[in-house]
PDB file of N, CA, C and O in Angstrom, chain B, residues numbered from 101:
ATOM      1  N   MET B 101       0.832  -1.107  -0.070  1.00  0.00           N
ATOM      2  CA  MET B 101      -0.072  -0.087   0.060  1.00  0.00           C
ATOM      3  C   MET B 101       1.055   1.219  -0.041  1.00  0.00           C
ATOM      4  O   MET B 101       2.036   1.283   0.699  1.00  0.00           O
ATOM      5  N   PRO B 102       0.766   2.128  -0.976  1.00  0.00           N
ATOM      6  CA  PRO B 102       1.437   3.320  -1.034  1.00  0.00           C
ATOM      7  C   PRO B 102       1.180   4.177   0.142  1.00  0.00           C
ATOM      8  O   PRO B 102       0.042   4.244   0.606  1.00  0.00           O
ATOM      9  N   HIS B 103       2.235   4.884   0.687  1.00  0.00           N
ATOM     10  CA  HIS B 103       2.029   5.813   1.861  1.00  0.00           C
ATOM     11  C   HIS B 103       1.333   7.290   1.385  1.00  0.00           C
ATOM     12  O   HIS B 103       1.871   7.899   0.460  1.00  0.00           O
ATOM     13  N   GLN B 104       0.454   7.696   1.862  1.00  0.00           N
ATOM     14  CA  GLN B 104      -0.500   8.959   1.712  1.00  0.00           C
ATOM     15  C   GLN B 104      -0.001   9.765   2.662  1.00  0.00           C
ATOM     16  O   GLN B 104      -0.335   9.502   3.818  1.00  0.00           O
ATOM     17  N   THR B 105       0.962  11.000   2.413  1.00  0.00           N
ATOM     18  CA  THR B 105       1.519  11.852   3.317  1.00  0.00           C
ATOM     19  C   THR B 105       0.797  13.234   3.241  1.00  0.00           C
ATOM     20  O   THR B 105       0.373  13.646   2.161  1.00  0.00           O
ATOM     21  N   THR B 106       0.676  13.877   4.288  1.00  0.00           N
ATOM     22  CA  THR B 106       0.011  15.301   4.279  1.00  0.00           C
ATOM     23  C   THR B 106       0.892  16.054   5.115  1.00  0.00           C
ATOM     24  O   THR B 106       1.728  15.495   5.826  1.00  0.00           O
ATOM     25  N   ILE B 107       0.726  17.487   5.058  1.00  0.00           N
ATOM     26  CA  ILE B 107       1.512  18.436   5.919  1.00  0.00           C
ATOM     27  C   ILE B 107       0.429  19.205   6.761  1.00  0.00           C
ATOM     28  O   ILE B 107      -0.470  19.880   6.259  1.00  0.00           O
ATOM     29  N   THR B 108       0.612  19.034   7.968  1.00  0.00           N
ATOM     30  CA  THR B 108      -0.368  19.781   9.038  1.00  0.00           C
ATOM     31  C   THR B 108       0.416  20.868   9.651  1.00  0.00           C
ATOM     32  O   THR B 108       1.602  20.808   9.972  1.00  0.00           O
ATOM     33  N   GLU B 109      -0.472  21.979   9.789  1.00  0.00           N
ATOM     34  CA  GLU B 109       0.198  23.117  10.536  1.00  0.00           C
ATOM     35  C   GLU B 109      -0.258  23.234  11.967  1.00  0.00           C
ATOM     36  O   GLU B 109      -1.453  23.118  12.238  1.00  0.00           O
ATOM     37  N   ARG B 110       0.523  23.429  12.761  1.00  0.00           N
ATOM     38  CA  ARG B 110       0.165  23.547  14.239  1.00  0.00           C
ATOM     39  C   ARG B 110       0.933  24.766  14.624  1.00  0.00           C
ATOM     40  O   ARG B 110       2.148  24.720  14.814  1.00  0.00           O
ATOM     41  N   GLY B 111       0.121  26.024  14.756  1.00  0.00           N
ATOM     42  CA  GLY B 111       0.813  27.211  14.986  1.00  0.00           C
ATOM     43  C   GLY B 111       1.870  27.578  13.860  1.00  0.00           C
ATOM     44  O   GLY B 111       1.605  27.482  12.661  1.00  0.00           O
ATOM     45  N   SER B 112       3.103  28.012  14.360  1.00  0.00           N
ATOM     46  CA  SER B 112       4.084  28.295  13.577  1.00  0.00           C
ATOM     47  C   SER B 112       4.906  26.888  13.060  1.00  0.00           C
ATOM     48  O   SER B 112       5.929  27.062  12.398  1.00  0.00           O
ATOM     49  N   PHE B 113       4.549  25.771  13.300  1.00  0.00           N
ATOM     50  CA  PHE B 113       5.101  24.780  12.913  1.00  0.00           C
ATOM     51  C   PHE B 113       4.374  23.755  11.958  1.00  0.00           C
ATOM     52  O   PHE B 113       3.148  23.637  11.947  1.00  0.00           O
ATOM     53  N   ALA B 114       5.181  23.063  11.202  1.00  0.00           N
ATOM     54  CA  ALA B 114       4.546  22.245  10.100  1.00  0.00           C
ATOM     55  C   ALA B 114       4.869  20.899  10.274  1.00  0.00           C
ATOM     56  O   ALA B 114       6.077  20.666  10.242  1.00  0.00           O
ATOM     57  N   VAL B 115       4.073  19.880  10.463  1.00  0.00           N
ATOM     58  CA  VAL B 115       4.297  18.473  10.694  1.00  0.00           C
ATOM     59  C   VAL B 115       3.888  17.555   9.559  1.00  0.00           C
ATOM     60  O   VAL B 115       2.767  17.673   9.065  1.00  0.00           O
ATOM     61  N   ALA B 116       4.669  16.728   9.164  1.00  0.00           N
ATOM     62  CA  ALA B 116       4.315  15.808   8.142  1.00  0.00           C
ATOM     63  C   ALA B 116       3.748  14.503   8.684  1.00  0.00           C
ATOM     64  O   ALA B 116       4.340  13.939   9.604  1.00  0.00           O
ATOM     65  N   ARG B 117       2.637  13.992   8.167  1.00  0.00           N
ATOM     66  CA  ARG B 117       1.964  12.823   8.647  1.00  0.00           C
ATOM     67  C   ARG B 117       1.690  11.914   7.542  1.00  0.00           C
ATOM     68  O   ARG B 117       1.659  12.301   6.374  1.00  0.00           O
ATOM     69  N   CYS B 118       1.479  10.642   7.919  1.00  0.00           N
ATOM     70  CA  CYS B 118       1.423   9.536   6.891  1.00  0.00           C
ATOM     71  C   CYS B 118       0.140   8.579   7.416  1.00  0.00           C
ATOM     72  O   CYS B 118      -0.100   8.300   8.591  1.00  0.00           O
ATOM     73  N   SER B 119      -0.629   8.146   6.215  1.00  0.00           N
ATOM     74  CA  SER B 119      -1.606   7.226   6.512  1.00  0.00           C
ATOM     75  C   SER B 119      -1.265   5.794   7.412  1.00  0.00           C
ATOM     76  O   SER B 119      -2.100   5.139   8.035  1.00  0.00           O
ATOM     77  N   CYS B 120       0.151   5.513   7.300  1.00  0.00           N
ATOM     78  CA  CYS B 120       0.502   4.373   8.086  1.00  0.00           C
ATOM     79  C   CYS B 120       0.606   4.742   9.567  1.00  0.00           C
ATOM     80  O   CYS B 120       0.669   3.797  10.354  1.00  0.00           O
ATOM     81  N   GLY B 121       0.634   6.051  10.078  1.00  0.00           N
ATOM     82  CA  GLY B 121       0.631   6.495  11.434  1.00  0.00           C
ATOM     83  C   GLY B 121       1.916   7.034  11.692  1.00  0.00           C
ATOM     84  O   GLY B 121       2.156   7.475  12.816  1.00  0.00           O
ATOM     85  N   TRP B 122       2.883   7.060  10.684  1.00  0.00           N
ATOM     86  CA  TRP B 122       4.009   7.778  10.918  1.00  0.00           C
ATOM     87  C   TRP B 122       3.733   9.376  11.177  1.00  0.00           C
ATOM     88  O   TRP B 122       2.806   9.977  10.633  1.00  0.00           O
ATOM     89  N   THR B 123       4.651   9.967  12.068  1.00  0.00           N
ATOM     90  CA  THR B 123       4.520  11.556  12.158  1.00  0.00           C
ATOM     91  C   THR B 123       5.959  12.010  12.189  1.00  0.00           C
ATOM     92  O   THR B 123       6.762  11.527  12.986  1.00  0.00           O
ATOM     93  N   GLY B 124       6.248  12.857  11.394  1.00  0.00           N
ATOM     94  CA  GLY B 124       7.582  13.460  11.300  1.00  0.00           C
ATOM     95  C   GLY B 124       7.766  14.611  12.282  1.00  0.00           C
ATOM     96  O   GLY B 124       6.783  15.170  12.769  1.00  0.00           O
ATOM     97  N   PRO B 125       9.083  14.992  12.595  1.00  0.00           N
ATOM     98  CA  PRO B 125       9.109  15.954  13.523  1.00  0.00           C
ATOM     99  C   PRO B 125       8.632  17.382  13.138  1.00  0.00           C
ATOM    100  O   PRO B 125       8.539  17.707  11.955  1.00  0.00           O
ATOM    101  N   ALA B 126       8.316  18.275  14.211  1.00  0.00           N
ATOM    102  CA  ALA B 126       7.698  19.607  13.947  1.00  0.00           C
ATOM    103  C   ALA B 126       8.828  20.496  13.278  1.00  0.00           C
ATOM    104  O   ALA B 126      10.004  20.464  13.638  1.00  0.00           O
ATOM    105  N   ARG B 127       8.421  21.146  12.448  1.00  0.00           N
ATOM    106  CA  ARG B 127       9.424  22.001  11.471  1.00  0.00           C
ATOM    107  C   ARG B 127       8.829  23.321  11.508  1.00  0.00           C
ATOM    108  O   ARG B 127       7.616  23.534  11.501  1.00  0.00           O
ATOM    109  N   ARG B 128       9.827  24.275  11.551  1.00  0.00           N
ATOM    110  CA  ARG B 128       9.322  25.654  11.276  1.00  0.00           C
ATOM    111  C   ARG B 128       9.133  25.968   9.770  1.00  0.00           C
ATOM    112  O   ARG B 128       8.337  26.789   9.312  1.00  0.00           O
ATOM    113  N   SER B 129      10.063  25.118   9.014  1.00  0.00           N
ATOM    114  CA  SER B 129       9.827  25.239   7.447  1.00  0.00           C
ATOM    115  C   SER B 129       8.983  24.364   7.029  1.00  0.00           C
ATOM    116  O   SER B 129       9.049  23.220   7.481  1.00  0.00           O
ATOM    117  N   ARG B 130       7.995  24.718   6.064  1.00  0.00           N
ATOM    118  CA  ARG B 130       7.187  23.896   5.420  1.00  0.00           C
ATOM    119  C   ARG B 130       7.827  22.928   4.355  1.00  0.00           C
ATOM    120  O   ARG B 130       7.363  21.818   4.095  1.00  0.00           O
ATOM    121  N   ASP B 131       8.918  23.463   3.785  1.00  0.00           N
ATOM    122  CA  ASP B 131       9.693  22.781   2.808  1.00  0.00           C
ATOM    123  C   ASP B 131      10.478  21.738   3.490  1.00  0.00           C
ATOM    124  O   ASP B 131      10.810  20.728   2.870  1.00  0.00           O
ATOM    125  N   ARG B 132      10.799  21.916   4.732  1.00  0.00           N
ATOM    126  CA  ARG B 132      11.511  20.679   5.285  1.00  0.00           C
ATOM    127  C   ARG B 132      10.467  19.698   5.839  1.00  0.00           C
ATOM    128  O   ARG B 132      10.806  18.515   5.816  1.00  0.00           O
ATOM    129  N   ALA B 133       9.423  19.950   6.265  1.00  0.00           N
ATOM    130  CA  ALA B 133       8.409  19.095   6.406  1.00  0.00           C
ATOM    131  C   ALA B 133       7.914  18.224   5.199  1.00  0.00           C
ATOM    132  O   ALA B 133       7.738  17.012   5.323  1.00  0.00           O
ATOM    133  N   ARG B 134       7.706  18.876   4.064  1.00  0.00           N
ATOM    134  CA  ARG B 134       7.686  18.405   2.852  1.00  0.00           C
ATOM    135  C   ARG B 134       8.745  17.281   2.347  1.00  0.00           C
ATOM    136  O   ARG B 134       8.506  16.255   1.711  1.00  0.00           O
ATOM    137  N   THR B 135       9.858  17.729   2.771  1.00  0.00           N
ATOM    138  CA  THR B 135      11.067  16.808   2.549  1.00  0.00           C
ATOM    139  C   THR B 135      11.024  15.538   3.216  1.00  0.00           C
ATOM    140  O   THR B 135      11.268  14.469   2.656  1.00  0.00           O
ATOM    141  N   ASP B 136      10.665  15.695   4.598  1.00  0.00           N
ATOM    142  CA  ASP B 136      10.448  14.564   5.500  1.00  0.00           C
ATOM    143  C   ASP B 136       9.454  13.618   5.183  1.00  0.00           C
ATOM    144  O   ASP B 136       9.537  12.458   5.586  1.00  0.00           O
ATOM    145  N   ALA B 137       8.397  14.077   4.400  1.00  0.00           N
ATOM    146  CA  ALA B 137       7.434  13.435   3.974  1.00  0.00           C
ATOM    147  C   ALA B 137       7.738  12.569   2.710  1.00  0.00           C
ATOM    148  O   ALA B 137       7.279  11.434   2.584  1.00  0.00           O
ATOM    149  N   GLU B 138       8.532  13.164   1.790  1.00  0.00           N
ATOM    150  CA  GLU B 138       8.887  12.546   0.767  1.00  0.00           C
ATOM    151  C   GLU B 138      10.054  11.485   0.934  1.00  0.00           C
ATOM    152  O   GLU B 138      10.193  10.527   0.174  1.00  0.00           O
ATOM    153  N   SER B 139      10.781  11.732   1.888  1.00  0.00           N
ATOM    154  CA  SER B 139      11.610  10.703   2.363  1.00  0.00           C
ATOM    155  C   SER B 139      11.246   9.596   3.002  1.00  0.00           C
ATOM    156  O   SER B 139      11.856   8.529   2.944  1.00  0.00           O
ATOM    157  N   HIS B 140      10.184   9.823   3.669  1.00  0.00           N
ATOM    158  CA  HIS B 140       9.388   8.706   4.373  1.00  0.00           C
ATOM    159  C   HIS B 140       8.717   7.825   3.384  1.00  0.00           C
ATOM    160  O   HIS B 140       8.770   6.617   3.616  1.00  0.00           O
ATOM    161  N   GLY B 141       8.056   8.254   2.254  1.00  0.00           N
ATOM    162  CA  GLY B 141       7.353   7.525   1.457  1.00  0.00           C
ATOM    163  C   GLY B 141       8.255   6.972   0.423  1.00  0.00           C
ATOM    164  O   GLY B 141       7.714   6.218  -0.387  1.00  0.00           O
ATOM    165  N   SER B 142       9.486   7.190   0.290  1.00  0.00           N
ATOM    166  CA  SER B 142      10.338   6.731  -0.803  1.00  0.00           C
ATOM    167  C   SER B 142      10.958   5.328  -0.285  1.00  0.00           C
ATOM    168  O   SER B 142      11.045   5.090   0.919  1.00  0.00           O
ATOM    169  N   PRO B 143      11.346   4.495  -1.197  1.00  0.00           N
ATOM    170  CA  PRO B 143      11.797   3.205  -0.712  1.00  0.00           C
ATOM    171  C   PRO B 143      13.255   3.363  -0.269  1.00  0.00           C
ATOM    172  O   PRO B 143      13.975   4.205  -0.806  1.00  0.00           O
ATOM    173  N   ASP B 144      13.713   2.521   0.752  1.00  0.00           N
ATOM    174  CA  ASP B 144      15.096   2.681   1.208  1.00  0.00           C
ATOM    175  C   ASP B 144      16.076   2.301  -0.103  1.00  0.00           C
ATOM    176  O   ASP B 144      15.897   1.389  -0.910  1.00  0.00           O
ATOM    177  N   PRO B 145      17.181   3.297  -0.062  1.00  0.00           N
ATOM    178  CA  PRO B 145      18.047   3.031  -1.222  1.00  0.00           C
ATOM    179  C   PRO B 145      18.763   1.730  -1.003  1.00  0.00           C
ATOM    180  O   PRO B 145      19.055   1.309   0.117  1.00  0.00           O
ATOM    181  N   THR B 146      19.071   1.018  -2.307  1.00  0.00           N
ATOM    182  CA  THR B 146      19.802  -0.169  -2.406  1.00  0.00           C
ATOM    183  C   THR B 146      21.177  -0.074  -1.952  1.00  0.00           C
ATOM    184  O   THR B 146      21.885   0.697  -2.599  1.00  0.00           O
ATOM    185  N   PRO B 147      21.715  -0.700  -0.968  1.00  0.00           N
ATOM    186  CA  PRO B 147      23.195  -0.696  -0.651  1.00  0.00           C
ATOM    187  C   PRO B 147      24.087  -1.082  -1.831  1.00  0.00           C
ATOM    188  O   PRO B 147      23.806  -1.973  -2.633  1.00  0.00           O
ATOM    189  N   SER B 148      25.115  -0.376  -1.859  1.00  0.00           N
ATOM    190  CA  SER B 148      26.056  -0.769  -3.004  1.00  0.00           C
ATOM    191  C   SER B 148      26.766  -1.981  -2.641  1.00  0.00           C
ATOM    192  O   SER B 148      27.135  -2.259  -1.500  1.00  0.00           O
ATOM    193  N   ALA B 149      26.931  -2.670  -3.658  1.00  0.00           N
ATOM    194  CA  ALA B 149      27.738  -3.919  -3.531  1.00  0.00           C
ATOM    195  C   ALA B 149      29.024  -3.781  -3.706  1.00  0.00           C
ATOM    196  O   ALA B 149      29.353  -4.026  -4.866  1.00  0.00           O
ATOM    197  N   ASP B 150      30.104  -3.410  -2.834  1.00  0.00           N
ATOM    198  CA  ASP B 150      31.360  -3.307  -2.870  1.00  0.00           C
ATOM    199  C   ASP B 150      32.213  -4.384  -2.394  1.00  0.00           C
ATOM    200  O   ASP B 150      33.438  -4.266  -2.436  1.00  0.00           O
TER     201      ASP B 150
END
């Protein structure tokens, strides 16, 4: 199931939330909250085979 993220504002803070129950840290920057949401919804990078 894909993650459905939203940004919620609490006073002067923005918080990323996901339909799976995950909540990101409170940020003063909406852009940082969006970045948190994007990184939560993306798959983990594949480790390099060195």
